[in-house]
MMTF fields as JSON, N, C-alpha, C and O atoms, coordinates in Angstrom:
{
  "mmtfVersion": "1.0.0",
  "mmtfProducer": "UNKNOWN",
  "numBonds": 459,
  "numAtoms": 460,
  "numGroups": 115,
  "numChains": 1,
  "numModels": 1,
  "chainsPerModel": [1],
  "groupsPerChain": [115],
  "chainIdList": ["A"],
  "bondAtomList": [4, 2, 8, 6, 12, 10, 16, 14, 20, 18, 24, 22, 28, 26, 32, 30, 36, 34, 40, 38, 44, 42, 48, 46, 52, 50, 56, 54, 60, 58, 64, 62, 68, 66, 72, 70, 76, 74, 80, 78, 84, 82, 88, 86, 92, 90, 96, 94, 100, 98, 104, 102, 108, 106, 112, 110, 116, 114, 120, 118, 124, 122, 128, 126, 132, 130, 136, 134, 140, 138, 144, 142, 148, 146, 152, 150, 156, 154, 160, 158, 164, 162, 168, 166, 172, 170, 176, 174, 180, 178, 184, 182, 188, 186, 192, 190, 196, 194, 200, 198, 204, 202, 208, 206, 212, 210, 216, 214, 220, 218, 224, 222, 228, 226, 232, 230, 236, 234, 240, 238, 244, 242, 248, 246, 252, 250, 256, 254, 260, 258, 264, 262, 268, 266, 272, 270, 276, 274, 280, 278, 284, 282, 288, 286, 292, 290, 296, 294, 300, 298, 304, 302, 308, 306, 312, 310, 316, 314, 320, 318, 324, 322, 328, 326, 332, 330, 336, 334, 340, 338, 344, 342, 348, 346, 352, 350, 356, 354, 360, 358, 364, 362, 368, 366, 372, 370, 376, 374, 380, 378, 384, 382, 388, 386, 392, 390, 396, 394, 400, 398, 404, 402, 408, 406, 412, 410, 416, 414, 420, 418, 424, 422, 428, 426, 432, 430, 436, 434, 440, 438, 444, 442, 448, 446, 452, 450, 456, 454],
  "bondOrderList": [1, 1, 1, 1, 1, 1, 1, 1, 1, 1, 1, 1, 1, 1, 1, 1, 1, 1, 1, 1, 1, 1, 1, 1, 1, 1, 1, 1, 1, 1, 1, 1, 1, 1, 1, 1, 1, 1, 1, 1, 1, 1, 1, 1, 1, 1, 1, 1, 1, 1, 1, 1, 1, 1, 1, 1, 1, 1, 1, 1, 1, 1, 1, 1, 1, 1, 1, 1, 1, 1, 1, 1, 1, 1, 1, 1, 1, 1, 1, 1, 1, 1, 1, 1, 1, 1, 1, 1, 1, 1, 1, 1, 1, 1, 1, 1, 1, 1, 1, 1, 1, 1, 1, 1, 1, 1, 1, 1, 1, 1, 1, 1, 1, 1],
  "groupList": [{"groupName": "MET", "atomNameList": ["N", "CA", "C", "O"], "elementList": ["N", "C", "C", "O"], "formalChargeList": [0, 0, 0, 0], "bondAtomList": [1, 0, 2, 1, 3, 2], "bondOrderList": [1, 1, 2], "singleLetterCode": "M", "chemCompType": "L-PEPTIDE LINKING"}, {"groupName": "SER", "atomNameList": ["N", "CA", "C", "O"], "elementList": ["N", "C", "C", "O"], "formalChargeList": [0, 0, 0, 0], "bondAtomList": [1, 0, 2, 1, 3, 2], "bondOrderList": [1, 1, 2], "singleLetterCode": "S", "chemCompType": "L-PEPTIDE LINKING"}, {"groupName": "LYS", "atomNameList": ["N", "CA", "C", "O"], "elementList": ["N", "C", "C", "O"], "formalChargeList": [0, 0, 0, 0], "bondAtomList": [1, 0, 2, 1, 3, 2], "bondOrderList": [1, 1, 2], "singleLetterCode": "K", "chemCompType": "L-PEPTIDE LINKING"}, {"groupName": "ILE", "atomNameList": ["N", "CA", "C", "O"], "elementList": ["N", "C", "C", "O"], "formalChargeList": [0, 0, 0, 0], "bondAtomList": [1, 0, 2, 1, 3, 2], "bondOrderList": [1, 1, 2], "singleLetterCode": "I", "chemCompType": "L-PEPTIDE LINKING"}, {"groupName": "GLN", "atomNameList": ["N", "CA", "C", "O"], "elementList": ["N", "C", "C", "O"], "formalChargeList": [0, 0, 0, 0], "bondAtomList": [1, 0, 2, 1, 3, 2], "bondOrderList": [1, 1, 2], "singleLetterCode": "Q", "chemCompType": "L-PEPTIDE LINKING"}, {"groupName": "ALA", "atomNameList": ["N", "CA", "C", "O"], "elementList": ["N", "C", "C", "O"], "formalChargeList": [0, 0, 0, 0], "bondAtomList": [1, 0, 2, 1, 3, 2], "bondOrderList": [1, 1, 2], "singleLetterCode": "A", "chemCompType": "L-PEPTIDE LINKING"}, {"groupName": "LEU", "atomNameList": ["N", "CA", "C", "O"], "elementList": ["N", "C", "C", "O"], "formalChargeList": [0, 0, 0, 0], "bondAtomList": [1, 0, 2, 1, 3, 2], "bondOrderList": [1, 1, 2], "singleLetterCode": "L", "chemCompType": "L-PEPTIDE LINKING"}, {"groupName": "GLY", "atomNameList": ["N", "CA", "C", "O"], "elementList": ["N", "C", "C", "O"], "formalChargeList": [0, 0, 0, 0], "bondAtomList": [1, 0, 2, 1, 3, 2], "bondOrderList": [1, 1, 2], "singleLetterCode": "G", "chemCompType": "PEPTIDE LINKING"}, {"groupName": "VAL", "atomNameList": ["N", "CA", "C", "O"], "elementList": ["N", "C", "C", "O"], "formalChargeList": [0, 0, 0, 0], "bondAtomList": [1, 0, 2, 1, 3, 2], "bondOrderList": [1, 1, 2], "singleLetterCode": "V", "chemCompType": "L-PEPTIDE LINKING"}, {"groupName": "THR", "atomNameList": ["N", "CA", "C", "O"], "elementList": ["N", "C", "C", "O"], "formalChargeList": [0, 0, 0, 0], "bondAtomList": [1, 0, 2, 1, 3, 2], "bondOrderList": [1, 1, 2], "singleLetterCode": "T", "chemCompType": "L-PEPTIDE LINKING"}, {"groupName": "PRO", "atomNameList": ["N", "CA", "C", "O"], "elementList": ["N", "C", "C", "O"], "formalChargeList": [0, 0, 0, 0], "bondAtomList": [1, 0, 2, 1, 3, 2], "bondOrderList": [1, 1, 2], "singleLetterCode": "P", "chemCompType": "L-PEPTIDE LINKING"}, {"groupName": "CYS", "atomNameList": ["N", "CA", "C", "O"], "elementList": ["N", "C", "C", "O"], "formalChargeList": [0, 0, 0, 0], "bondAtomList": [1, 0, 2, 1, 3, 2], "bondOrderList": [1, 1, 2], "singleLetterCode": "C", "chemCompType": "L-PEPTIDE LINKING"}, {"groupName": "TYR", "atomNameList": ["N", "CA", "C", "O"], "elementList": ["N", "C", "C", "O"], "formalChargeList": [0, 0, 0, 0], "bondAtomList": [1, 0, 2, 1, 3, 2], "bondOrderList": [1, 1, 2], "singleLetterCode": "Y", "chemCompType": "L-PEPTIDE LINKING"}, {"groupName": "ASP", "atomNameList": ["N", "CA", "C", "O"], "elementList": ["N", "C", "C", "O"], "formalChargeList": [0, 0, 0, 0], "bondAtomList": [1, 0, 2, 1, 3, 2], "bondOrderList": [1, 1, 2], "singleLetterCode": "D", "chemCompType": "L-PEPTIDE LINKING"}, {"groupName": "GLU", "atomNameList": ["N", "CA", "C", "O"], "elementList": ["N", "C", "C", "O"], "formalChargeList": [0, 0, 0, 0], "bondAtomList": [1, 0, 2, 1, 3, 2], "bondOrderList": [1, 1, 2], "singleLetterCode": "E", "chemCompType": "L-PEPTIDE LINKING"}, {"groupName": "ARG", "atomNameList": ["N", "CA", "C", "O"], "elementList": ["N", "C", "C", "O"], "formalChargeList": [0, 0, 0, 0], "bondAtomList": [1, 0, 2, 1, 3, 2], "bondOrderList": [1, 1, 2], "singleLetterCode": "R", "chemCompType": "L-PEPTIDE LINKING"}, {"groupName": "HIS", "atomNameList": ["N", "CA", "C", "O"], "elementList": ["N", "C", "C", "O"], "formalChargeList": [0, 0, 0, 0], "bondAtomList": [1, 0, 2, 1, 3, 2], "bondOrderList": [1, 1, 2], "singleLetterCode": "H", "chemCompType": "L-PEPTIDE LINKING"}, {"groupName": "ASN", "atomNameList": ["N", "CA", "C", "O"], "elementList": ["N", "C", "C", "O"], "formalChargeList": [0, 0, 0, 0], "bondAtomList": [1, 0, 2, 1, 3, 2], "bondOrderList": [1, 1, 2], "singleLetterCode": "N", "chemCompType": "L-PEPTIDE LINKING"}],
  "groupTypeList": [0, 1, 2, 3, 4, 5, 6, 6, 7, 5, 8, 6, 8, 5, 5, 1, 0, 9, 10, 5, 11, 7, 7, 12, 6, 5, 10, 9, 13, 4, 6, 8, 5, 5, 14, 5, 5, 9, 15, 1, 5, 15, 14, 8, 7, 5, 14, 1, 9, 10, 4, 5, 5, 6, 16, 6, 2, 6, 5, 2, 14, 5, 6, 13, 4, 5, 2, 4, 6, 3, 17, 13, 2, 17, 14, 17, 5, 17, 12, 8, 6, 3, 15, 5, 2, 5, 13, 5, 14, 6, 5, 3, 5, 6, 5, 2, 14, 5, 13, 5, 2, 5, 4, 5, 2, 2, 9, 5, 13, 4, 6, 5, 7, 4, 17],
  "groupIdList": [1, 2, 3, 4, 5, 6, 7, 8, 9, 10, 11, 12, 13, 14, 15, 16, 17, 18, 19, 20, 21, 22, 23, 24, 25, 26, 27, 28, 29, 30, 31, 32, 33, 34, 35, 36, 37, 38, 39, 40, 41, 42, 43, 44, 45, 46, 47, 48, 49, 50, 51, 52, 53, 54, 55, 56, 57, 58, 59, 60, 61, 62, 63, 64, 65, 66, 67, 68, 69, 70, 71, 72, 73, 74, 75, 76, 77, 78, 79, 80, 81, 82, 83, 84, 85, 86, 87, 88, 89, 90, 91, 92, 93, 94, 95, 96, 97, 98, 99, 100, 101, 102, 103, 104, 105, 106, 107, 108, 109, 110, 111, 112, 113, 114, 115],
  "secStructList": [7, 7, 2, 2, 2, 2, 2, 2, 2, 2, 2, 2, 2, 2, 2, 2, 2, 1, 7, 1, 6, 6, 6, 7, 7, 7, 7, 2, 2, 2, 2, 2, 2, 2, 2, 2, 2, 2, 2, 2, 2, 2, 2, 6, 6, 4, 4, 4, 1, 2, 2, 2, 2, 2, 2, 2, 2, 2, 2, 2, 2, 2, 2, 2, 2, 2, 2, 2, 2, 2, 2, 2, 7, 2, 2, 2, 2, 2, 2, 2, 2, 2, 2, 2, 2, 2, 2, 2, 2, 2, 2, 2, 2, 2, 2, 2, 2, 2, 2, 2, 2, 2, 2, 2, 2, 2, 2, 2, 2, 2, 2, 2, 2, 2, 7],
  "xCoordList": [0.87, 0.0, 0.907, 1.822, 0.64, 1.454, 1.025, -0.022, 1.864, 1.546, 0.276, -0.506, 0.07, -1.118, -2.365, -3.372, -2.307, -3.449, -3.735, -4.892, -2.679, -2.849, -3.461, -4.348, -2.988, -3.528, -4.992, -5.832, -5.289, -6.668, -7.561, -8.69, -7.065, -7.833, -8.098, -9.193, -7.088, -7.251, -8.271, -9.076, -8.238, -9.197, -10.61, -11.544, -10.773, -12.098, -12.616, -13.801, -11.743, -12.157, -12.568, -13.596, -11.768, -12.097, -13.409, -14.222, -13.622, -14.856, -16.064, -17.139, -15.893, -17.021, -17.347, -18.439, -16.425, -16.652, -17.257, -17.638, -17.354, -17.961, -19.452, -20.046, -20.056, -21.473, -22.368, -22.007, -23.536, -24.548, -25.288, -24.844, -26.391, -27.248, -26.5, -26.559, -25.811, -25.157, -23.913, -23.46, -23.36, -22.134, -22.314, -21.339, -23.487, -23.728, -23.431, -24.045, -22.496, -22.112, -23.163, -23.915, -23.201, -24.114, -23.75, -22.574, -24.738, -24.477, -24.221, -24.962, -23.174, -22.915, -22.6, -23.001, -21.89, -21.592, -22.88, -23.04, -23.793, -25.072, -25.878, -26.538, -25.822, -26.551, -26.035, -26.82, -24.726, -24.124, -24.491, -24.84, -24.413, -24.722, -26.188, -26.498, -27.082, -28.515, -28.836, -29.635, -28.217, -28.442, -27.908, -28.541, -26.748, -26.16, -27.038, -27.253, -27.545, -28.409, -29.701, -30.201, -30.239, -31.464, -31.22, -32.038, -30.095, -29.729, -29.554, -29.999, -28.913, -28.717, -30.05, -30.235, -30.971, -32.292, -32.987, -33.597, -32.895, -33.496, -32.802, -33.454, -31.475, -30.711, -31.01, -30.943, -31.342, -31.652, -33.131, -33.575, -33.89, -35.278, -36.279, -37.333, -35.97, -36.881, -38.239, -39.244, -38.281, -39.551, -40.541, -41.737, -40.054, -40.959, -41.445, -42.222, -40.999, -41.455, -42.242, -41.688, -43.52, -44.362, -43.781, -43.741, -43.336, -42.793, -41.522, -41.327, -40.658, -39.416, -39.719, -39.074, -40.697, -41.077, -41.566, -41.272, -42.316, -42.789, -41.607, -41.584, -40.633, -39.485, -38.601, -37.982, -38.54, -37.809, -38.502, -37.843, -39.825, -40.595, -40.342, -40.147, -40.345, -40.07, -38.663, -38.448, -37.72, -36.341, -36.251, -35.589, -36.92, -36.913, -37.54, -37.025, -38.664, -39.325, -38.428, -38.346, -37.76, -36.863, -35.686, -35.251, -35.165, -34.076, -34.51, -33.784, -35.698, -36.204, -36.353, -35.986, -36.899, -37.072, -35.724, -35.562, -34.765, -33.447, -32.754, -32.092, -32.905, -32.286, -32.85, -32.127, -34.138, -34.741, -34.183, -33.877, -34.057, -33.579, -32.12, -31.721, -31.328, -29.904, -29.728, -28.796, -30.611, -30.505, -30.783, -30.296, -31.567, -31.984, -31.426, -30.844, -31.603, -31.304, -30.506, -31.082, -29.18, -28.319, -28.508, -28.455, -28.726, -28.885, -30.125, -30.067, -31.243, -32.465, -32.274, -32.749, -31.589, -31.34, -30.533, -30.774, -29.584, -28.769, -29.64, -29.467, -30.569, -31.441, -32.359, -32.614, -32.843, -33.709, -32.912, -33.434, -31.655, -30.815, -30.498, -30.418, -30.319, -30.11, -31.33, -31.199, -32.507, -33.755, -33.857, -34.247, -33.503, -33.571, -32.649, -33.023, -31.46, -30.51, -31.049, -30.963, -31.597, -32.156, -33.311, -33.398, -34.204, -35.321, -34.812, -35.325, -33.812, -33.265, -32.596, -32.743, -31.859, -31.215, -32.248, -32.049, -33.341, -34.42, -35.054, -35.389, -35.216, -35.754, -34.841, -35.322, -33.532, -32.583, -32.774, -32.881, -32.816, -32.954, -34.258, -34.276, -35.352, -36.647, -36.668, -37.245, -36.043, -35.985, -35.151, -35.525, -34.025, -33.182, -33.894, -33.778, -34.633, -35.382, -36.434, -36.583, -37.154, -38.182, -37.557, -38.116, -36.402, -35.712, -35.252, -35.393, -34.709, -34.245, -35.407, -35.27, -36.547, -37.731, -38.205, -38.585, -38.18, -38.606, -37.663, -38.107, -36.38, -35.399, -35.568, -35.477, -35.812, -36.002, -37.249, -37.235, -38.322, -39.556, -39.322, -39.788, -38.607, -38.318, -37.508, -37.79, -36.514, -35.681, -36.505, -36.373, -37.35, -38.206, -39.165, -39.393, -39.723, -40.636, -39.904, -40.45, -38.668, -37.887, -37.577, -37.654, -37.23, -36.941, -38.199, -38.139, -39.311, -40.57, -40.951, -41.546, -40.619, -40.934, -40.062, -40.426, -38.912, -38.003, -38.403, -38.018, -39.163, -39.545, -40.723, -41.163],
  "yCoordList": [-1.177, 0.0, 1.227, 1.341, 2.131, 3.34, 4.348, 4.214, 5.355, 6.41, 7.15, 7.559, 7.321, 8.021, 7.21, 7.769, 5.899, 5.055, 5.061, 5.085, 5.04, 5.079, 6.409, 6.442, 7.505, 8.828, 8.916, 9.422, 8.423, 8.434, 7.606, 8.002, 6.467, 5.634, 6.368, 6.287, 7.08, 7.834, 8.952, 9.209, 9.618, 10.683, 10.123, 10.73, 8.984, 8.367, 7.946, 8.101, 7.426, 7.04, 8.285, 8.285, 9.343, 10.578, 11.158, 11.639, 11.116, 11.649, 10.843, 11.401, 9.551, 8.73, 8.954, 8.608, 9.52, 9.768, 11.141, 11.44, 11.985, 13.3, 13.119, 12.197, 13.975, 13.816, 14.071, 14.783, 13.467, 13.692, 14.978, 15.756, 15.211, 16.365, 17.677, 18.573, 17.792, 19.049, 19.305, 20.446, 18.293, 18.46, 19.043, 19.492, 19.051, 19.622, 18.568, 17.502, 18.859, 17.911, 17.857, 18.809, 16.741, 16.61, 17.677, 17.847, 18.394, 19.506, 19.028, 19.374, 18.238, 17.671, 18.749, 18.624, 19.805, 20.885, 21.552, 21.833, 21.803, 22.416, 21.485, 21.935, 20.194, 19.214, 19.229, 19.265, 19.201, 19.221, 20.511, 20.481, 21.651, 22.946, 23.024, 23.509, 22.55, 22.585, 21.648, 21.988, 20.478, 19.548, 20.13, 19.989, 20.781, 21.389, 22.523, 22.643, 23.35, 24.46, 23.932, 24.494, 22.87, 22.266, 21.695, 21.859, 21.029, 20.483, 21.612, 21.491, 22.697, 23.843, 24.457, 24.851, 24.532, 25.092, 24.267, 24.821, 22.952, 22.09, 22.304, 22.333, 22.455, 22.606, 23.912, 23.962, 24.984, 26.256, 26.355, 27.394, 25.299, 25.266, 25.816, 26.315, 25.737, 26.259, 25.575, 26.176, 24.334, 23.599, 24.159, 23.879, 24.942, 25.476, 26.887, 27.446, 27.47, 28.796, 28.616, 28.133, 28.992, 28.685, 29.09, 28.272, 30.332, 30.749, 29.986, 29.567, 29.806, 29.07, 27.613, 27.022, 27.044, 25.657, 25.485, 24.482, 26.472, 26.423, 26.38, 25.564, 27.251, 27.293, 26.06, 25.613, 25.52, 24.271, 23.146, 22.317, 23.123, 22.121, 22.284, 21.3, 23.535, 23.792, 23.338, 22.782, 23.578, 23.15, 21.632, 21.099, 20.934, 19.465, 18.942, 18.008, 19.557, 19.129, 19.376, 18.538, 20.522, 20.829, 19.868, 19.452, 19.512, 18.534, 17.196, 16.58, 16.751, 15.482, 15.549, 14.615, 16.669, 16.844, 16.869, 16.26, 17.564, 17.669, 16.318, 16.01, 15.519, 14.195, 13.349, 12.571, 13.504, 12.794, 13.332, 12.569, 14.651, 15.269, 14.952, 14.872, 14.772, 14.504, 13.271, 13.199, 12.318, 11.109, 11.379, 10.653, 12.425, 12.674, 13.973, 13.979, 15.042, 16.363, 17.175, 17.84, 17.123, 17.781, 19.295, 19.882, 19.926, 21.385, 21.797, 22.715, 21.115, 21.423, 21.139, 21.901, 20.06, 19.724, 20.821, 21.143, 21.393, 22.47, 23.646, 24.195, 24.037, 25.171, 24.857, 25.721, 23.646, 23.251, 23.245, 23.618, 22.823, 22.822, 24.231, 24.487, 25.14, 26.541, 27.037, 27.732, 26.677, 27.064, 26.416, 27.067, 25.13, 24.422, 25.073, 25.249, 25.426, 26.066, 27.421, 27.763, 28.185, 29.501, 29.362, 30.127, 28.39, 28.166, 27.766, 28.239, 26.905, 26.478, 27.642, 27.787, 28.476, 29.635, 30.646, 31.281, 30.798, 31.675, 31.106, 31.857, 29.794, 29.164, 29.434, 29.694, 29.374, 29.678, 31.11, 31.361, 32.043, 33.458, 33.722, 34.464, 33.12, 33.327, 32.729, 33.312, 31.573, 30.957, 31.81, 32.001, 32.323, 33.185, 34.492, 35.005, 35.028, 36.26, 36.037, 36.862, 34.934, 34.642, 34.504, 34.976, 33.858, 33.702, 35.059, 35.34, 35.895, 37.222, 38.078, 38.806, 37.995, 38.75, 38.271, 39.072, 36.962, 36.412, 36.869, 37.216, 36.869, 37.331, 38.818, 39.247, 39.605, 41.048, 41.324, 42.195, 40.582, 40.762, 40.387, 41.075, 39.31, 38.867, 39.935, 40.24, 40.498, 41.541, 42.797, 43.413, 43.175, 44.351, 44.146, 45.064, 42.948, 42.647, 42.711, 43.198, 42.218, 42.278, 43.727, 44.092, 44.541, 45.942, 46.694, 47.553, 46.36, 47.0, 46.629, 47.44, 45.431, 44.972, 45.615, 45.64, 46.134, 46.776, 48.211, 48.764, 48.807, 50.211, 50.377, 51.501],
  "zCoordList": [0.0, 0.0, 0.0, 0.816, -0.919, -1.007, 0.049, 0.683, 0.213, 1.178, 0.773, 1.632, -0.515, -1.001, -0.678, -0.244, -0.885, -0.566, 0.938, 1.358, 1.736, 3.188, 3.615, 4.468, 3.023, 3.337, 2.91, 3.654, 1.715, 1.234, 2.155, 2.444, 2.612, 3.539, 4.853, 5.409, 5.34, 6.585, 6.411, 7.307, 5.256, 4.982, 4.915, 5.439, 4.284, 4.189, 5.567, 5.86, 6.397, 7.745, 8.526, 9.204, 8.432, 9.138, 8.628, 9.418, 7.328, 6.752, 7.212, 7.429, 7.358, 7.798, 9.27, 9.722, 10.01, 11.43, 11.685, 12.816, 10.656, 10.859, 11.063, 10.505, 11.845, 12.153, 10.951, 10.013, 11.012, 9.976, 10.29, 11.134, 9.635, 9.894, 9.675, 10.517, 8.568, 8.247, 9.078, 9.163, 9.683, 10.426, 11.815, 12.418, 12.324, 13.648, 14.7, 14.705, 15.586, 16.622, 17.724, 17.934, 18.413, 19.558, 20.586, 20.906, 21.107, 22.034, 23.466, 24.387, 23.638, 24.959, 25.997, 27.154, 25.6, 26.554, 27.03, 28.218, 26.098, 26.458, 27.357, 28.293, 27.072, 27.879, 29.314, 30.262, 29.469, 30.802, 31.532, 32.712, 30.829, 31.45, 31.871, 32.959, 31.016, 31.345, 32.509, 33.382, 32.521, 33.625, 34.937, 35.983, 34.879, 36.081, 36.599, 37.806, 35.696, 36.112, 36.724, 37.698, 36.165, 36.695, 38.09, 38.994, 38.244, 39.551, 40.572, 41.713, 40.166, 41.054, 41.467, 42.619, 40.517, 40.825, 41.904, 42.818, 41.796, 42.833, 44.171, 45.215, 44.143, 45.383, 46.108, 47.336, 45.36, 46.025, 46.393, 46.882, 46.166, 46.605, 45.611, 46.007, 44.327, 43.306, 43.339, 42.958, 43.785, 43.807, 44.831, 44.75, 45.787, 46.806, 46.51, 47.283, 45.404, 44.99, 43.694, 42.706, 43.676, 42.515, 41.153, 40.235, 41.017, 39.714, 39.38, 38.239, 40.37, 40.141, 39.804, 38.937, 40.488, 40.222, 38.792, 38.142, 38.305, 36.919, 35.953, 35.031, 36.163, 35.25, 35.405, 34.439, 36.595, 36.787, 36.019, 35.392, 36.072, 35.311, 33.814, 33.099, 33.343, 31.925, 31.549, 30.472, 32.434, 32.173, 32.08, 31.19, 33.001, 32.968, 31.677, 31.061, 31.271, 30.036, 28.825, 27.926, 28.804, 27.697, 27.674, 26.6, 28.834, 28.889, 28.313, 27.533, 28.703, 28.165, 26.652, 25.938, 26.171, 24.726, 24.021, 22.963, 24.597, 23.979, 23.902, 22.91, 24.935, 24.915, 23.782, 23.16, 23.519, 22.382, 21.064, 20.147, 20.987, 19.751, 19.456, 18.294, 20.498, 20.293, 19.417, 18.615, 19.57, 18.755, 17.285, 16.419, 16.991, 15.613, 15.036, 13.951, 15.746, 15.191, 16.199, 17.06, 16.096, 17.071, 17.127, 18.208, 15.991, 15.981, 16.776, 17.595, 16.532, 17.282, 18.769, 19.611, 19.093, 20.492, 21.166, 22.329, 20.45, 21.006, 21.418, 22.507, 20.564, 20.885, 22.067, 22.907, 22.128, 23.238, 24.546, 25.596, 24.477, 25.682, 26.147, 27.348, 25.211, 25.589, 26.357, 27.365, 25.877, 26.55, 27.927, 28.897, 28.012, 29.297, 30.315, 31.474, 29.888, 30.804, 31.254, 32.433, 30.329, 30.683, 31.666, 32.627, 31.437, 32.364, 33.749, 34.763, 33.787, 35.077, 35.796, 37.009, 35.056, 35.673, 36.166, 37.202, 35.437, 35.899, 37.167, 38.083, 37.224, 38.43, 39.626, 40.728, 39.412, 40.487, 40.963, 42.164, 40.026, 40.375, 41.114, 42.097, 40.65, 41.305, 42.711, 43.63, 42.874, 44.204, 45.151, 46.309, 44.666, 45.502, 45.832, 46.945, 44.858, 45.094, 46.183, 47.085, 46.098, 47.098, 48.485, 49.474, 48.549, 49.828, 50.355, 51.545, 49.487, 49.9, 50.391, 51.374, 49.713, 50.157, 51.518, 52.372, 51.715, 53.0, 54.111, 55.206, 53.83, 54.824, 55.101, 56.251, 54.067, 54.239, 55.079, 55.95, 54.815, 55.588, 57.043, 57.951, 57.259, 58.627, 59.364, 60.523, 58.7, 59.299, 59.57, 60.628, 58.62, 58.79, 59.959, 60.747, 60.071, 61.183, 62.522, 63.512, 62.544, 63.774, 64.16, 65.333, 63.175, 63.438, 63.893, 64.773, 63.289, 63.669, 65.102, 65.813, 65.525, 66.869, 67.931, 69.107, 67.523, 68.475, 68.776, 69.807, 67.894, 68.063, 68.954, 69.193]
}
């Protein structure tokens, strides 16, 4: 086998390993980020704040949808994962906001009781 044939064989192997669907790679980074944000939302108590719980639910649904899409359409899955991560991050922010408001009210009530 000549060097040219070996090089051509290597190129063909590499070409066969490129992803289908227009060359769009599976959005594994987005999947990991969305899953991490969803996990963080649960850890900060998003499930106990109605608005945060809604966005956490949306994030979970988007994650499930994206996992299905990854098998078929990586580009679409990427966009769904971006949405899932955004919903999870919004759930985190809403849960933290609710906690901060509760703490502020508690502090205000304590100060009012001292006067």
